[in-house]
N, C-alpha and C positions, 0 to 999 in steps of 0.2 A: 257680132258684126255680120248680119246676114243681108241687110238691104243694100242696094246699090249706092245710095247717097252716102251712107256711112263709110263704105269701102273707098269711094272716090275721095271723100273728105280726109280719110286716114292717109291715103297715098299722097294727096296734095299737101297736107300738113307735114308729112315725112319729107317730101322734096323741099318744102320751104325751110324746114328745120335744118336739113343737111346743107342746103345752099347757103343759108345765113351763117352756119358754123364754119363752112369753108371760107366765106367772105371775111368772117371775123379773124380767121387764122392767117389769111393771105393779104389783107389790105395794109397799106403803108401808114395811113392816118389812124392814130390811136383812137380818136373820137369816133370815127366811122366804124372801127372795129368793135367798140363798145355798143354802138347802136345796132350793129349786126348781131352781137351777142344777145341784146335785149329781144330782137326779133326771133332769134333761135329759142330763147326761153319761152316766148309766147307761143311759138310753134309746138314746143313740148307740152305746154298746158293744153293746147288744142288736141294733141294726141291723147292726153289723159281724158279729155272729155269724150272722145270717140270710144274710149275703152271703159266708159261709165264710172270713172273715178273722179267725181265732181269735187270732192273736198281736196284731193291732191292737186287738181287743176287750179283751184282757187289759191291754195297755198303756194303753188309754183308761181303764179302771177304776183301775189303779194310779196313773197320773200325774195324770189330771184329777179323777176322782171321789174319789181318795184324797188325794194330796199337795197339789194346788192348792186344792182345796176346804177342806182342813184349814188350810192357810195363810191363806186368806181368813177363815175362822171365827176363827182366832187374832187376826188383824188387827182384826176387828170387836170381839172381846171385850176387846182391849187399848186400844181407843180410848175416849175419854170418852163418856158416855151422850148428851151433846148432839150429838156428831158422828155418831150412828147413824141419825138421822132421814133419811128420804128425802123432803125437802120438795118442794113445787111449784117449778117453774122456768119461766122464760119460753121455754126451749128446747123445751117439750113440743109445741107446735103445729108448729114446723118439723120436729121429729123425727118426728111422726106423718105429716107430708106426705112426707118423704123415705122413710119406711117404706112408705107407700102407693105411691109411684112405683116403689120397688124390687120390691115384691110384684107389681105389675101388669106390670113388665118381665119378671120371672121367669116369671109365668104366661103371658105372650105368647110367650116363647121356648120354654117347655115345650110349649105347644100347637102352635107352628109347626115344631118340630123333628121330623124323622122318626126315631124311635127303633128301630133294628134289633134283632132278637132275636139273642142270643148263640148261636153254633153249637157251641161247645165244651161239654164236660161240666162238672160241678162241680169246684171247686178242691180240691186235696188239702190236708192239714194243713200249715201253714207253721211251726209252732212248733219242730218238731224240726230242720228245715233251717236256721232262723235260729239256733237254739242251737248246732248243730254249726259253723256259719260263725263265730259269735262266739268259740267256744272252740278253733277250729283256724286258720282263715285270718286272722281279725281279732283275734287274742288281744292283740297289742301295743297297738293303738288302744283296745281295750276296757279294758285295765289302765291305760293312761295317763289315760283319762277317769275311771276310778274314783279314781285318786290325785289328779287335779285337783279332783274333787268333794270329796274328803276334806280337801284343803288349803283349799278355799273355805269349807267348814263350820267348820274350825278357826279360820280367819281371822275369820269372822263371830262366833264365840264370843269370841275375843280382843278384838274391837272393842267388843262389847256389855258385856263383863265390867267390873265396877267395880273400881277399885284399892283 
């Protein structure tokens, strides 16, 4: 990250990610919290792109911003309306205290650590190498995982189906 555009994009995405995460934790409407969580996931994927980890960024969008977030939205939509409120709880003050302790600890460690500059050049694209490894060297575990996921999905459909 030597050019100015990448540094500005990194800090803008970091601010977006943190802002969306704070919004997801503090909003009262559960659906708005999930949408803020999706925005936070997309911000993390953008951070991966600025760090030249393209495969991890695509996996982040597909798995977290896509599948998990859609699963959470379906769970919210299928729950009764009374179960969707994000009411006050007596855990709020202890949670804020723990969050403050964690934030101050992370800030102290970040300031006290000597962060060396990387001496190597930028990373190369990783998607092609991972794809070749999945379809050459690791084809058997890849196919076993796909069959296992198919069986799990069919089992879930059979369990949920009414007779």
